[in-house]
C-alpha positions as CSV (number, residue, x, y, z in Angstrom):
1,M,83.1,95.7,83.3
2,N,85.5,93.6,81.1
3,A,87.9,91.1,82.4
4,F,90.9,93.3,82.1
5,L,89.1,96.1,84.1
6,K,88.1,93.5,86.7
7,G,91.8,92.3,87.1
8,A,93.2,95.6,87.3
9,A,90.6,96.7,89.9
10,L,91.4,93.5,92.0
11,A,95.1,94.2,91.7
12,L,94.9,97.6,92.9
13,A,92.7,96.6,95.8
14,V,95.2,94.0,96.8
15,L,98.2,96.6,96.4
16,F,96.6,99.2,98.6
17,S,95.3,96.8,101.3
18,T,98.8,95.2,101.4
19,A,100.5,98.6,101.8
20,A,98.0,99.6,104.5
21,F,98.7,96.5,106.4
22,A,102.4,96.8,106.1
23,E,102.2,100.4,107.6
24,M,100.2,99.2,110.7
25,K,102.1,99.3,113.9
26,V,101.4,96.8,116.9
27,N,101.5,98.5,120.3
28,I,103.4,96.0,122.4
29,N,102.0,97.9,125.6
30,E,98.4,97.2,124.5
31,A,98.1,94.5,122.1
32,D,96.3,91.4,123.0
33,A,97.8,87.8,122.7
34,E,95.9,87.3,119.3
35,T,97.2,90.4,117.8
36,L,100.7,89.8,118.9
37,S,100.9,86.4,117.4
38,S,99.0,87.1,114.1
39,Q,100.8,90.4,113.4
40,L,104.6,89.8,114.4
41,T,106.8,87.3,112.6
42,G,108.2,84.6,115.1
43,V,105.7,85.3,117.6
44,G,103.3,82.5,118.4
45,Q,100.7,82.1,121.0
46,S,103.2,81.3,123.9
47,R,105.5,84.2,123.0
48,A,102.5,86.7,122.9
49,M,101.4,85.4,126.3
50,A,105.0,85.9,127.6
51,I,105.0,89.6,126.3
52,I,101.8,90.2,128.1
53,E,103.0,88.5,131.2
54,H,106.1,90.6,131.2
55,R,104.5,94.0,130.7
56,E,101.9,93.2,133.5
57,T,104.8,92.1,135.9
58,H,107.3,94.8,135.0
59,G,105.1,97.7,133.6
60,A,104.9,99.2,130.1
61,F,107.9,98.8,127.7
62,Q,109.7,102.1,127.3
63,T,111.3,101.2,124.1
64,V,110.8,98.3,121.6
65,D,114.3,97.2,122.3
66,E,113.1,96.2,125.8
67,L,111.2,93.3,124.2
68,T,114.4,91.2,124.1
69,A,113.9,91.0,128.0
70,V,111.0,88.6,127.3
71,S,111.8,85.0,127.4
72,G,112.1,83.6,123.8
73,I,112.4,87.1,122.3
74,G,115.9,87.5,121.0
75,D,117.4,90.0,118.7
76,S,116.5,88.3,115.5
77,T,112.7,88.3,116.3
78,L,113.1,92.0,117.4
79,D,115.0,93.0,114.2
80,A,112.4,91.0,111.9
81,N,109.7,93.1,113.6
82,R,111.2,96.4,114.4
83,D,109.3,98.4,111.8
84,R,106.0,97.1,113.0
85,L,106.5,97.6,116.7
86,A,105.4,100.6,118.7
87,V,105.2,101.5,122.3
88,D,102.8,104.4,122.4
């Protein structure tokens, strides 16, 4: 395979893998701390643990908007992640 075809194949592979990644939803009622912190913008390990603690204490989130009840999660963090969040 010549260099052009190898480059084109690599570009397509990256494009499709990025598109698939962008469509993945993070279920905030099931995700572990590692998933929450690695997949969500502005959510590190301590905020991920706070999300888990909140759902264990208060039960499952009914809507993604309820995420702002977690200490350290505000409207800007919610808005930055809204398209990637799911509750079911």
